[in-house]
ZAMARGU-4260 file (C-alpha; in steps of 0.2 Angstrom, whole numbers, plus 5000, padded with zeros to 4 digits):
<rodrens>
0) 4822/4967/5014 | 4834/4962/5029 | 4824/4962/5045 | 4835/4965/5060 | 4824/4964/5076
5) 4820/4949/5087 | 4803/4946/5080 | 4802/4927/5077 | 4795/4929/5060 | 4809/4942/5055
10) 4822/4929/5060 | 4814/4916/5049 | 4813/4928/5034 | 4831/4932/5037 | 4836/4914/5037
15) 4826/4910/5022 | 4835/4924/5012 | 4853/4917/5015 | 4852/4904/5002 | 4835/4906/4993
20) 4838/4892/4980 | 4840/4878/4993 | 4826/4865/4994 | 4817/4869/5011 | 4801/4860/5013
25) 4792/4845/5006 | 4773/4842/5008 | 4762/4829/4998 | 4771/4829/4981 | 4776/4847/4982
30) 4794/4854/4986 | 4797/4872/4990 | 4813/4882/4991 | 4818/4894/5004 | 4816/4909/4993
35) 4799/4902/4988 | 4793/4902/5006 | 4800/4919/5009 | 4791/4926/4994 | 4775/4918/4999
40) 4776/4925/5017 | 4780/4943/5012 | 4767/4943/4998 | 4754/4937/5010 | 4759/4950/5022
45) 4758/4964/5009 | 4740/4957/5004 | 4735/4957/5022 | 4741/4975/5024 | 4730/4980/5009
50) 4715/4972/5019 | 4719/4983/5034 | 4727/4969/5045 | 4736/4976/5060 | 4740/4973/5078
55) 4721/4975/5083 | 4716/4961/5071 | 4713/4942/5074 | 4717/4931/5060 | 4710/4913/5059
60) 4718/4899/5049 | 4708/4885/5042 | 4719/4875/5029 | 4724/4857/5026 | 4733/4850/5041
65) 4751/4854/5042 | 4752/4863/5025 | 4764/4877/5019 | 4748/4888/5018 | 4746/4886/5037
70) 4764/4892/5040 | 4762/4906/5028 | 4746/4912/5035 | 4753/4912/5053 | 4769/4920/5048
75) 4761/4934/5038 | 4748/4939/5051 | 4761/4938/5065 | 4773/4949/5055 | 4760/4963/5055
80) 4757/4960/5074 | 4740/4952/5072 | 4734/4938/5083 | 4732/4921/5076 | 4720/4907/5080
85) 4720/4889/5072 | 4703/4882/5068 | 4707/4864/5071 | 4701/4852/5058 | 4700/4837/5070
90) 4691/4835/5086 | 4695/4825/5102 | 4684/4810/5098 | 4696/4805/5085 | 4711/4811/5075
95) 4701/4808/5059 | 4684/4816/5063 | 4680/4833/5056 | 4677/4847/5069 | 4659/4852/5068
100) 4656/4870/5062 | 4649/4876/5079 | 4665/4875/5089 | 4674/4883/5074 | 4661/4897/5073
105) 4663/4899/5092 | 4681/4902/5091 | 4679/4915/5077 | 4665/4924/5087 | 4673/4925/5104
110) 4690/4931/5097 | 4682/4944/5086 | 4691/4937/5071 | 4690/4948/5056 | 4700/4938/5043
115) 4699/4919/5039 | 4713/4912/5029 | 4708/4895/5020 | 4712/4884/5005 | 4703/4874/4992
120) 4700/4859/5003 | 4691/4870/5017 | 4683/4883/5006 | 4665/4877/5008 | 4667/4876/5027
125) 4675/4894/5027 | 4660/4900/5017 | 4648/4892/5030 | 4657/4900/5044 | 4657/4917/5036
130) 4638/4916/5033 | 4634/4912/5051 | 4646/4924/5059 | 4638/4939/5067 | 4653/4951/5063
135) 4659/4954/5046 | 4672/4941/5041 | 4684/4943/5026 | 4690/4927/5018 | 4707/4925/5010
140) 4717/4911/5002 | 4734/4908/4994 | 4727/4907/4977 | 4711/4911/4967 | 4696/4903/4974
145) 4684/4914/4965 | 4673/4929/4970 | 4672/4934/4988 | 4689/4927/4993 | 4705/4938/4992
150) 4720/4931/4984 | 4735/4933/4996 | 4747/4931/4981 | 4738/4942/4969 | 4742/4961/4965
155) 4745/4972/4980 | 4748/4990/4983 | 4757/4988/5000 | 4776/4988/4999 | 4789/4978/5008
160) 4794/4994/5017 | 4776/4995/5023 | 4777/4978/5030 | 4794/4982/5039 | 4786/4998/5047
165) 4771/4987/5053 | 4782/4974/5060 | 4793/4987/5069 | 4777/4993/5078 | 4774/4975/5086
170) 4778/4975/5104 | 4784/4960/5114 | 4769/4960/5125 | 4757/4959/5111 | 4746/4944/5109
175) 4753/4933/5095 | 4744/4916/5097 | 4728/4909/5104 | 4730/4890/5105 | 4714/4881/5108
180) 4716/4865/5117 | 4709/4848/5110 | 4695/4849/5123 | 4698/4831/5128 | 4695/4835/5146
185) 4680/4847/5143 | 4677/4863/5133 | 4692/4869/5122 | 4702/4883/5131 | 4710/4897/5122
190) 4728/4898/5128 | 4735/4916/5125 | 4754/4918/5122 | 4763/4934/5118 | 4776/4937/5105
195) 4789/4937/5119 | 4784/4920/5125 | 4783/4913/5108 | 4800/4920/5103 | 4808/4913/5119
200) 4801/4895/5114 | 4808/4897/5097 | 4825/4903/5102 | 4828/4889/5115 | 4823/4874/5105
205) 4839/4870/5096 | 4858/4872/5100 | 4868/4885/5090 | 4874/4877/5074 | 4860/4864/5073
210) 4852/4862/5055 | 4839/4849/5057 | 4830/4840/5044 | 4814/4838/5054 | 4799/4827/5051
215) 4782/4834/5057 | 4767/4823/5059 | 4758/4831/5074 | 4748/4847/5072 | 4758/4863/5068
220) 4746/4873/5079 | 4752/4865/5095 | 4769/4859/5103 | 4778/4856/5087 | 4775/4874/5080
225) 4789/4883/5089 | 4800/4868/5084 | 4796/4871/5066 | 4800/4889/5068 | 4816/4885/5076
230) 4821/4873/5062 | 4818/4887/5049 | 4827/4900/5059 | 4843/4889/5061 | 4843/4885/5042
235) 4835/4867/5043 | 4823/4859/5032 | 4805/4852/5034 | 4796/4836/5029 | 4778/4839/5033
240) 4765/4825/5035 | 4746/4828/5037 | 4745/4815/5051 | 4754/4800/5058 | 4756/4785/5048
245) 4769/4773/5055 | 4774/4765/5038 | 4775/4782/5030 | 4786/4789/5045 | 4798/4774/5043
250) 4799/4778/5024 | 4803/4796/5028 | 4817/4791/5040 | 4825/4780/5027 | 4821/4790/5010
255) 4821/4808/5016 | 4835/4805/5029 | 4826/4814/5043 | 4837/4819/5057 | 4824/4824/5070
260) 4806/4821/5073 | 4793/4824/5087 | 4780/4810/5092 | 4768/4806/5105 | 4774/4791/5116
265) 4760/4779/5109 | 4766/4784/5091 | 4784/4778/5096 | 4776/4761/5101 | 4767/4760/5084
270) 4784/4762/5075 | 4791/4748/5086 | 4777/4736/5082 | 4777/4740/5063 | 4783/4725/5052
275) 4793/4737/5041 | 4804/4743/5055 | 4818/4729/5055 | 4822/4733/5037 | 4821/4752/5039
280) 4837/4762/5039 | 4835/4774/5053 | 4854/4779/5054 | 4850/4797/5049 | 4841/4800/5066
285) 4850/4811/5078 | 4836/4815/5090 | 4819/4807/5091 | 4809/4818/5103 | 4793/4811/5112
290) 4781/4816/5124 | 4762/4819/5127 | 4759/4805/5140 | 4770/4795/5153 | 4780/4783/5143
295) 4782/4764/5147 | 4800/4761/5153 | 4800/4744/5144 | 4794/4751/5127 | 4807/4765/5128
300) 4821/4753/5132 | 4816/4744/5117 | 4816/4760/5107 | 4833/4764/5113 | 4839/4747/5108
305) 4831/4749/5091 | 4835/4767/5086 | 4850/4770/5097 | 4854/4784/5110 | 4844/4797/5101
310) 4828/4796/5111 | 4824/4813/5120 | 4808/4814/5131 | 4800/4831/5134 | 4787/4834/5147
315) 4777/4850/5146 | 4759/4857/5143 | 4751/4867/5129 | 4752/4881/5142 | 4770/4880/5146
320) 4779/4871/5133 | 4794/4861/5139 | 4795/4859/5158 | 4807/4844/5160 | 4817/4834/5149
325) 4826/4817/5149 | 4841/4818/5137 | 4848/4803/5127 | 4861/4798/5140 | 4848/4796/5153
330) 4839/4784/5142 | 4853/4771/5145 | 4848/4770/5164 | 4832/4759/5164 | 4826/4766/5181
335) 4825/4784/5173 | 4814/4779/5159 | 4799/4780/5169 | 4802/4798/5174 | 4799/4815/5165
340) 4817/4820/5168 | 4824/4835/5176 | 4818/4853/5175 | 4824/4861/5159 | 4836/4876/5159
345) 4828/4892/5164 | 4812/4883/5170 | 4807/4884/5189 | 4797/4869/5195 | 4789/4867/5212
350) 4778/4854/5219 | 4764/4861/5230 | 4749/4854/5240 | 4734/4855/5228 | 4723/4861/5242
355) 4734/4872/5253 | 4746/4878/5240 | 4760/4874/5252 | 4776/4866/5246 | 4776/4847/5246
360) 4788/4838/5258 | 4804/4831/5251 | 4799/4815/5241 | 4781/4819/5243 | 4767/4820/5230
365) 4762/4837/5225 | 4755/4847/5210 | 4768/4852/5197 | 4769/4871/5197 | 4779/4880/5184
370) 4787/4897/5181 | 4795/4901/5164 | 4798/4914/5151 | 4788/4905/5138 | 4772/4901/5147
375) 4755/4908/5143 | 4748/4925/5148 | 4731/4918/5152 | 4716/4910/5145 | 4706/4920/5132
380) 4690/4928/5139 | 4691/4917/5155 | 4697/4927/5170 | 4691/4914/5182 | 4701/4900/5175
385) 4716/4911/5173 | 4715/4916/5191 | 4714/4898/5196 | 4729/4892/5185 | 4740/4907/5187
390) 4744/4912/5205 | 4759/4923/5210 | 4767/4920/5193 | 4766/4901/5194 | 4756/4890/5182
395) 4747/4876/5191 | 4748/4862/5178 | 4735/4850/5187 | 4748/4836/5185 | 4753/4827/5201
400) 4771/4820/5204 | 4786/4819/5215 | 4805/4821/5214 | 4817/4807/5218 | 4834/4810/5226
405) 4842/4813/5209 | 4830/4827/5205 | 4820/4817/5192 | 4802/4821/5191 | 4790/4806/5192
410) 4772/4810/5186 | 4759/4801/5196 | 4744/4807/5187 | 4732/4821/5182 | 4724/4829/5198
415) 4707/4827/5189 | 4710/4808/5185 | 4714/4802/5202 | 4701/4788/5207 | 4694/4789/5224
420) 4687/4772/5230 | 4683/4766/5248 | 4692/4782/5254 | 4708/4778/5245 | 4716/4788/5231
425) 4721/4777/5216 | 4733/4784/5203 | 4729/4777/5186 | 4747/4779/5180 | 4753/4768/5194
430) 4741/4754/5188 | 4746/4758/5170 | 4764/4756/5174 | 4761/4739/5182 | 4751/4733/5167
435) 4765/4739/5155 | 4778/4728/5165 | 4768/4712/5159 | 4778/4705/5144 | 4762/4703/5134
440) 4756/4721/5136 | 4760/4735/5123 | 4749/4749/5128 | 4738/4752/5143 | 4725/4765/5148
445) 4717/4766/5166 | 4703/4777/5171 | 4689/4779/5183 | 4670/4776/5179 | 4656/4778/5191
450) 4642/4765/5193 | 4624/4769/5195 | 4627/4772/5214 | 4640/4785/5210 | 4654/4773/5216
455) 4670/4776/5206 | 4679/4760/5200 | 4695/4756/5191 | 4694/4752/5172 | 4707/4747/5160
460) 4710/4746/5141 | 4725/4736/5135 | 4733/4732/5118 | 4744/4717/5118 | 4761/4714/5110
465) 4758/4706/5092 | 4759/4688/5094 | 4757/4687/5113 | 4741/4680/5122 | 4735/4683/5139
470) 4718/4682/5148 | 4709/4696/5157 | 4710/4686/5173 | 4729/4685/5171 | 4731/4703/5169
475) 4720/4707/5184 | 4730/4695/5195 | 4746/4703/5189 | 4740/4720/5196 | 4733/4712/5212
480) 4750/4704/5215 | 4760/4720/5214 | 4747/4733/5221 | 4731/4728/5230 | 4713/4722/5227
485) 4707/4740/5226 | 4719/4743/5211 | 4713/4729/5201 | 4702/4735/5186 | 4684/4730/5188
490) 4683/4728/5169 | 4698/4726/5158 | 4695/4727/5139 | 4708/4720/5126 | 4708/4731/5111
495) 4717/4731/5094 | 4722/4750/5097 | 4718/4764/5109 | 4710/4779/5103 | 4720/4795/5101
500) 4717/4814/5098 | 4725/4823/5084 | 4741/4827/5094 | 4744/4808/5097 | 4739/4808/5115
505) 4727/4794/5122 | 4709/4799/5122 | 4704/4794/5139 | 4688/4804/5138 | 4682/4792/5124
510) 4687/4777/5134 | 4677/4783/5149 | 4662/4786/5139 | 4662/4769/5131 | 4665/4761/5148
515) 4650/4771/5155 | 4639/4766/5141 | 4644/4747/5143 | 4640/4749/5162 | 4623/4757/5158
</rodrens>
């Protein structure tokens, strides 16, 4: 079956059919060919058709992290026009903690999910969700899990032609994905994105002719998802890891000859600090993308020296995907390493006063507002939040920043993270950047915590460069000498590591909770 329209899954299926014997994907100890993945997608789509799945259905995925089953479930459901949600298996408290059943059940209930695709590792949890769901919920898996679970690769009555007809009925404005945020700043939000928006992200990720060998360590349900789809569309290959382990990533660079990877900035730091790095062959890398949090110029200069001119920063949000980018050549200018880069092609960016909505003056700080073909349609079942975030076709990110004279965006902080003390606004990123300029500091996180009198104070958590020593007082004086007394952290904790959420971003909510508990 040759699928000809612009549905993103159709493009993937077409690309997989061009050379079906080629090795395509590696996960755990399993290798999968292009033809193997293609057959799995079409077989699952036919099985879903037999179950009645169509454009009115929502299909939830609960599988092992970054597994082929996760891709097959999304592709098959989207091929039929169904909306897909991912029931995240980790929560904001830690990248290793299992997400409790209550938020997973809430996602299923509020989206009226009718089909839950699972696997052997998550079978028990899926059964628990079905038992507690108020609406009928069908369970399915890529294999035989016993009574009550449909086998997506078992006998089917639907044909490939039936799948093609269902796919032809999918409209660009139909809802393709509801992505739930990590909830690191509050209750998880369901970000709605149409097939048109998702397809745009897929089609603009790689240049024509690129065939990447891509390493995936961050969740497929978030930023890296369209990148993976684009890699498959372009004839590339995938090395899938279930999470980030710096030693294993370095081995993948050397042994799997990875050409591209996407990491959070703190994960790049962990590679730089790993003892195996000096002996690792990273010459296959052509592009090492990073994002997720403002990066340390000093550490990124070290990364360029180590990996070569392959670093590419991408700044964006789950709601918008890429907003700005800092390409490889710009990494050779140290003064640009602390920026988020310049607006990406086809993306409109304006800075506006958060209160009045008026444009910020030239060089002034404002909220980053974005208009792009790939941004969200709104938040699921939350018209108030949608109205607040989407105004006149512009998405208000909640990030504060300013443009320099070269058009590079400097992120100051999150609007919600600004610390107000003695009538002065203190931007945590500003303090973090000063701490990161100290030669003994590898990572820094700055945040505000209120005392018993509801007065907000500056707090910091710092990870030192291996083998370097410095006192808390030294670091406080370092900040005082470059900013002011008000910017000096009231408490500064030296830690062996900073907590992160599953996407690799720093978990400041956890740091704030721990600091508040210590104050209490």
